[in-house]
C-alpha positions, 0 to 999 in steps of 0.5 A: 156599627152598633149592634141592636138589642132590646135590652143592653145589661151593663154589669156582669155580677149575680145582678146582671147574670141572673137578669139575663138568665130570666130574659134570655129567650123572651127578647134580644139581650146583651150583657157587658161587663167591663173586667175581662172575666164575669162575676169579678168583683164582689159576686166572687166573694160572696159569703155563699150563705142565704138567710131569711132572717137577715135584712129589712123586711122587704130583703127577707121576702125576696130571700124567701122568694129566691130559695123557693126559685133556687130549689125548683131549679136545683131539681133540674141540675145534676148538683144542687145550688143549695144545701142546708145550713143554719144561721145562729146569732149571738150576743147579749140577750137584748141585742139578739132580740132586737136583731132577731126577725123573720125565721129566727127563733131563741134558742138556749145557751146550752143548744147554742153550745151543742150546735157550736162547741168552739164558742166559749160559754162566757162569750155569749148570753143569748142566741138565736137560730135560723134553720131555714137558712141555706149555703149557696154554691155561688160558683155554680149558680153563677155558671147556671145562670151564664149557661142559660142565658147564652142558650137563650140566645144572650150575647155576653161581652166582657172586657167591655167597659162602658165609656159613652151612653146616650139617648137618642130617639126612642132608645139608648146608644152605648159605646163599651170598649171597642163595641157599640150597642143600640137598645130600647132599655139599658140595665144599670147593673154595675154594682159599685160603679152603678152611680158612675154609669148614671153620670155617664148616661146622663142620668141623675145618680142616686147616691148609692154608696159602696161599704167594704166587707172583708173576709178570710179563709184560715187554718184552725186547731179545731176544726168545725164540723161540716153542720155547724152553723154560720155563726154571726155576732148580734152586734155585727162584729164578726161572723164565721162558718165552716169551709171544708177543713178550714174556717171562713172568717169576717169582721163584718166591717161596713166601712165607706168606700170609693168603687174599686177593686178593693183589697183587705186593709193591713191588720184588719184580719190579724185584729179579727183573729185576736178577737175570735181566738178569745171568744172561741176555741177555733185556734186559729193558726194561719191565713189561707188567703183573704179578700175585700168585696164591696156592698153597695147600698141605697140610704134606705138599705133597700135594692133599687129595682125599676125604670128611672123616673126621668130618664126613659128606658133606663132600668136600675138594678142596683143597691143589693148591698150584702143581699145580692145572692139571696135576693137575686132570683126574686129581683130578677123575677121582677125585673124581667117582668117590668122590663118585658112589659115596658119594651114598646114604651114606658108609662108613668106608673105600672101597666094595669094588670102588672102587680097581679101578673107577677108571680109573687107577692114579693115582686108586688111589694118590691115593685110598689116601693121601687117603681118610682125611683125618685121619690 
C-alpha cells in the first residue's frame, strides 16, 4: 500500500536535502534516494567554496542570497558552516578581465604573489580577487539539512531507486525500491539522473547534460598557509586551495558524461600535477586520494527550478551545474515558496502576489526566468 504525502522529493543530494529542510513542518514530505546513503554522488565531491563572482548573473545573485541565509543559520549552530576564504583568478590580463565579474576586483601582480607565494611570477600576468568568497563545511551543512528535515517530520528513505512513476487523477504514484508513494507534487532533484527520472515519469526530458569534474588531495613539499585564497586559472585549466596540511587540486575539466558513478580517468591527475609543478613551487609529491563528480547543466547554464509546463505537479529542481552548494539555500527558498503555493493546483502562470511575497529579489528574478520550463 502506498504512503501518502503532499510532496515526494526524488534525490538526496544538496538540492533535495535543502528543499526538504525548507519544507519541513509546512507540509508532509518524503525524500527518496537511490543510494544507501545521502549525498553519495556529486554532493559529496564538492570543492567546498562559495564564490559570489562565479557563474552567470542569476547564479551570482543566488549565491549572495545563499550566503545571507547560511550566515543566519550559522548563528544557530555550535560550529559554523562558513569560514572566510578569498577566491583569486590568475592568467593573462585580457582573459582575467573578461572573466572577472560581480564581487571580484583587480589586484596587482605583486599583491597576488603576496597572497599566494607558491605561484611562479612568470606563470601569470594579471589577477582578480573576490574577498566575499567563503569556504563551506559541506558535510556539516548536509547533516544540518538532514537533521532539520527529520525534526520537521520529513521521512527520508535511502536505497530506494525510483522504477515507476505515473500521474493518477490529481496526483502522482511512485514506486521506489520496495516502497510505494502517492503525492500531489513530485520534485525531480535527481541530479545527473534528472532526465532519466523524467522519462520514467512520462515527462519530456529537458536535455540536461552531466559533465565530469575531477579533483584530488595531494601532499606537497611547500604547504599553503591556511589563509591562502582558492586560486583558479582564468582559462579554466586548474584550481587549487589549501586543505589542512595538504592541497586540493582540480584540472577544472568540463567533459560530457553519461549519468554514472564517475571515476577519475587514468592520467588526468598526473598531467595536472606536472602542470602545477611547472607553474608553482608547491612541489606536489603524491596523491592521497582523488575523485570525479558530475556537474549537470541545462543548455543555458541556468538552474532549472519550477513546475513543468506540461506535466501537472512535476517540479524540476535540477541543472545546478557546479553551483549546487553555492545556490542551494536560495533555490530551496524559491522552490518551497512555489510548491507551498501550488499544492492544491497549478495555474498556467505564477499565482497573483507570489513574486511580491518571496523574500528576495533573487527568488523573484529566478521565478520569472524559470516559471515556464519549456520556452
